[in-house]
N, C-alpha and C positions, 0 to 999 in steps of 0.2 A: 404868820402868811394870813392874805385877805384873800379869794379866790376870785379870780374876775370871769365875773357872766357879762362881756359886755359884746359879744359873741353870738353868731347862732348854734356853730358847732361848740362854742365853750359852756351856755345857758344850755344846750342839746346833753353835752356829757356828763354838766351840774345834774340834769335833771334824772338821769337813769339812773347816778350813782344814788342818791338821795332816794327812790324807788325802789329799787336793789336793793338799798339796806333798809328800808322801812319793811318792804315785802318779806324779809330773811329775820326780822326780828319780828311782823306779826306771827308769820308759818311757825317759829322754833317756838317762842316763849309760851302757848297756851297748853300744851299738851303737858307742860313739865309742873305746869297748875297746878295740876289736880292730882301728884305723887301719884301718879297707874301707871303699877310698870309696862301695860298694856301697851299704853298712848308711848314709850321713853321711845326716842328715834336712831339708839346706839343701842344695841347687845348692853347687856346689867353683868356683871359679878356676880354669881350667886352665892359666890364665897362672903360677901358684905353683904348685907341685909341696908347695911346707909348707903349705897353704891350710888341710886338716885335721888337720894336726898344733896347730894352732893352734886351730884349732877343739875339739878333743881337749882342750885343756889348760885352752880354757876353759870347757869343757861340763863334764868329770870335776867338777872342785874347784867349779863352781858346784851341780851336783845334790849334791853333799857339806855344802856350807852351807845348802840349800834343807833335805834335809834333817834336820841337827840343827839351826838355827836355831830352833824352833819354842819348844823345850825347856827355850829361855835364859832364854824370860821367861814359866816358869812361877814363881810366887814361892816355892811350895813345894819344890819341885826345888833353889833357888838356895842357900835356909834349911838343908834338909838334907843336900844333900850340894854346901856350897862348891865340894871340890876338884875333885869334877869337873864344873863349870860352866867355874873356869876354864880344868879341862885343855882343855872342848868349845869355850869362849870362842882357846883360842891354835889348834885346828884351824879354827874357823871363819874367824877371821882369816885365818891362809896361807893359807884356799883364796879369798877373797873377794880378798887382793895376784894371788896366780897368775891367778887366772879375770878379773880386772879387765885384768891387764898383757894377755893372752891377748885377749882378747876384742875391745881396742885396734888387736892388731893385728891379729887375723881382721876385724872391722870394715874397717879401712884395704885387707882385700882382699874383699871380699864383691861378689855379681854383681848384688845390689839394686836398682841405684843410689845417687846419693849421698844422695836426705832419708834412707833409710835406713840408709846410712852413717854419715852425719850422728847421729838418732834412735841407733843401735850405740856410734858414739863416745864423746858425751856421757852417755851409760849408763853408762860403763866409768868414764870419768873420778870422773860422782857417787857408783859405788859405790866407791871409792878411795877420793875424800872421806871421807865420809862413815865408811869405815872407820878414817883415820887419825882423825877428830877424838874417835871411840867410845875406842879405843884410850890415844888422848893425855889422855881426860876417868879412865880408868880408872887409867892410870899416875897422873893427879897425882889418888886417890880423891877424884875429882867424881863418884861417881857418880850423882846426880841425868838430872846431863849425861849418861854414858855411854850409861846405859838408851833416854835418847831418843835420843841421836845413833845409837843400835842400832839404834832401831825403824824411824830414816828411813832403815839401812842392810836391814835385812833387810825394808822397803817393798819397794825395790829389786832384791830378792833374787825376790820374791815375783811382779813383773814376767811371771820367768818362766813363772807359772804359769796367770796373763792373759790370755798371749802366746796361749796353748794355748785359750785356752777363749772368746779373740773369734775368734780361724782358725774355727771348730768353728761358731761363730754365722756367718761370713763365708761358710764354704761350705753357707750352709742358702741365706741371702741371693742366693750365685749361682744356686742355684737354681731360684728366684724370680723375679728379675733377671739375666738374663742377659749384657747389658748393664754388670754387674759383675765384673770382671778379679779374677784373683788378685792380679794385684802392687798392686790399689787397697787389697786385704783385706788384705793383706800389709802395708804399706804405714801402712793404718790402726791397723791392730794393734798393732803396733811401736809408732806412739808411743800411740797409749789406753791401751796397758800399761803405761807407764811415768807417763802423768800420771795416770793415776788410782788409780794405788795408790800414787806420793808424794802428792796432794793428802788421801786417803783417810786416808794416815796421819794425814798433818798434824792436817787434820781429828777424829779422830776420839781420836787419842793425842796427839800432841804439846800441838796449842794448848790442852785444858781445865787443862796443866800449868802451876805454878807461871815464869810467866818471869821477866827476867831473868840469864838464864845466860851463861856466860861462850862 
């Protein structure tokens, strides 16, 4: 799929998309580069000494993927710089593989409860699966399929952005309705961000495309 930016609303939406992805990537990655538990953005499980390490190995590659992913969908970039597109694609794929495996392990150590753990585990599995399908399609030169699978994959990557948006809205809800707990907001934000990103990707970009692909 190519991103059309031939109108002001589309250009504005695309700019917001890139800025939000870059903002979350640059905000979330640096604390985990220190491997300092005090800088962790999530509660760490004291029963596992390696919890912070797995979270960091998940978060840093995930931030890199979030940052470079949008440029892979720009048709002008792909046509003018095909080698850079392939080079960045390899970096992106490596980030997804590393991030999804680490995300799966860190989800098992999460202190957020079983419903949240299941959400993160399924996300990690879907993240890796869609990456594999996209890679497989590219290797067999089925580039239309490759683009569709990578749209699905980046939609799951972008769930990290929507998660922060939902948490921000949730903090407002907690101020208005005291009976709402952070645990409620966090769980709803996890599942909401995954489902909204996945559904919107299918509805806006995948479903309008020709079907019948393998």
